[in-house]
N, C-alpha and C positions, 0 to 999 in steps of 0.2 A: 299077697299084695307086694311083698318085697321083690318078687320075681318079675313083676310087670315092667319096671324101669329098665332092667337089662335087656329084656325082650324087645321093648320099644326102641331102645338105642340100637340094638342089632338090626332090626327091621329098617329103621331110617338109614342106617349105614348101607345096607344092601340095596335099598331103593336108590340112594344117591349114586352108588357105584354103577348100577345097571341101568341108569336112566338114559344112556345112549350118548351120542356125540353132541357136543355143544354146537349151536347153530353157526358159530364163526369158524368151526373146523371142517365143515362140510365143503368139499371141493367142487362137487357137481351134484346134480339132481337126477335121479333115475325116475322115469315116468312110464306108466303103462301106456300102451298104444293110444287109447282115447285121449288121455291127458297130454301126451306128447304132441299129438296132432292139434289139439286145441291150443296149446301154448305156442306152437309153431305158427299157427294161423293168426294168433292175436299179436304176435311180436312184429314190430315194424322193421327192425334191423336184424333179421334172422338169416342164418346160413345153414342149410341142411347138408350134412356131410356123411357120405357113405365111405367107411374106412375099409371096406372089403377090397380084395384084389380086383383088377380090371376085368379079368375073365368072369368073376362072379357078378360084378356090376353090370356088365353088358347084357347078361341074360335077363335080369329083372332088377328093378330099383324103384324107390319111391320117387314119384314125379318131382322134378326140379332139384333133385339131389346132385351134388357135386361129388365126383369120385376123387378122394385123396387117400390112397391106400395107407394102412397103418404100418406098412413095412419100411418106413423111413421118410416118405415124402411129407408126412404131416408136420414134422419138425420144421422143414423149410417153409412150407405153406403157411404155417401159423405165424411166422414172422411178417407175412404180408397182409394178414387180416387184421382189421381194426379191433382193438381190445374191447370196444363198446358193443361189438356185434355179438348177438346171442348165437351160440353154436349148438345145433341140434345134431347129435352124432349117433349113428347106428351101424351095425354090422349084421352078421347072420343070426347070432344068438345073444349078443350083448357082451361077450367076453372081451373082444378086441376093443369095442367102443368104450368100455369102462376104463381100460388102460389108457386110451387116447384122451378120454375126458379128464382123467386125473393129470395127465401130462400137460394138457392145454390149460387147465386151471392153475397148475404150477407156473406156467408162463405168464400169468397175469390176467387171464380171462375170468370174469366173475359170473357170467351167465352161460353156464355149460350144462347141457341136458343130454342124458343118455336114454335111448329107447330100450326099456327093460324087456328082455326077451328077443331083441333084435327084429329083423324083418320077418322072421318066422312067426313071432307073436303078432306082428302087424298084419300079416296075411290071415292068421288064424282068427283074428278079431274082425275080419271082413273088410279091411282097408285096402284100397286099390294099389296095384303096382304097375309100373310101366314095363311091358314086356317087349316093346319094339326092339328088334335086334340092332345093335350098334356095330358099325364097322370099326374094327380096332387095329392097333398097330401089330 
């Protein structure tokens, strides 16, 4: 019976440490394709941003997405977007979008969403992409 108290204390300490991030420290929200699409459709002031390079964007993209490549243009563009706008960000696999989502959240945007798995997951789950060829620079 004496050994129960230290064990309970240890377990409560472990649970507290491993409980995850506090809600106020989360910079952005990663969503699976279905939830990403649903949240995007339900939000009035939303902007869908494709952070891939233009050569990737022009081949296929999510309909109504704006191309702002992560290679530097996003910093300038984010200064012109209203901070109350919900930003829905994606790339090919989610890696670049996560980095951009964290940066935009640091700039003061509070409604930032990342497409978990990127456009690859989007297509895999059967969501449509716009494949019309764009003429580019």
